[in-house]
N, C-alpha and C positions, 0 to 999 in steps of 0.2 A: 512490457511492463504492466499494462492494465489487465491482461490475461493472468499474470502472476498474482495481481491484487484481487482478482475476481473470485478466487477461492476463499470460502469462509475460514478455513483452518489457517491458510497463509495470512489472511488478513488479521486474524487474531494473534498470530506470531508477530507480525509487524506491529500491532498495538503494544504487545508486551515488550518488544525491543525499542519501541519509541520512548520508553521511560529513560533511555540514555545509558543504561548499564548494559555491558556486554554479558550475555548469558550463555551458559553451557546448554547442551541438548537436554540433559537431564532436568536443568532448571525450567527449560521451556516445556518439557513434557509433564512436569510435575503438576498435579491438580487438574489434569485433563484426562480424557479417554483416548488420547492419541499416543501411539507407541513411540518410543525413541526413534525406531527405524522410520516411521512415517514422518515425524518431525524432521529428521535428517533429510528426507527426500524433499519435503516442502522447502527446507531452507536452501537446498541446492537450486531449486526452481527460483526462489528469490535472488540467489546469488547470480544465477544466469540472466536475470533481468536487471542486474546492477543495483538491486535494493538491499542486499545483505552481503556481508563478508565474515569470513572466519579468521581467527587468529589464535595461535598456540599459547597457552599459558601452562607451562609444565606438560603434563600428559594430557590435558584437556583442551579441546577446542572451544573457544567462546565466540559467539556470534554477536554482531552489532549491525545496526541499520546505517545505511548510506543516506543520511538526510538531504545531502544535495540532490540525489536522484529523485527523492520524494518531492523536493522543491520544484524540480522540473515538472513533475506530474501536476503539481498544484497550479503552476503557472499555465499549463496547458488547459486544465479544467476551468480555471478562471476565464480563459479566453473563449472557451466553448460557452460557458455561462453568460458572457457578455453578449455573444452571438445570439443566443436564445432570448436574452432580455430585449435586445434590439428588434428581433423578428416579432416578439410578442407586442412591443410597442407600435411596430408598423401595422400589425393586425388590428389592434385596438383602434388605431387612428383610422384605418380603412373601414372598420365596422361603424364607428361613430360618424364618419363622413356619409356613409351610406344610410344612416338613420335620419339624416336631415332632409 
């Protein structure tokens, strides 16, 4: 999941999809320098990571974001952030103790 989010183009697609509206590939490519074919490939990577899904509306595929999966990523990152905060607090305490 994090590898999929690590690409700047895919991250921009996630940001566009996070507005809540399902969008077509044409909608997602509009206003960018990325081709529809490239957008399609990036969306398939996001889908493989469980972050996006396609549904049919007539002849058009519309893509939406799986917010639940993003929530899982947020929980994981919050946990890692707390571990770093704890480690930095221990380091600070050790440095301050050494200065006495």
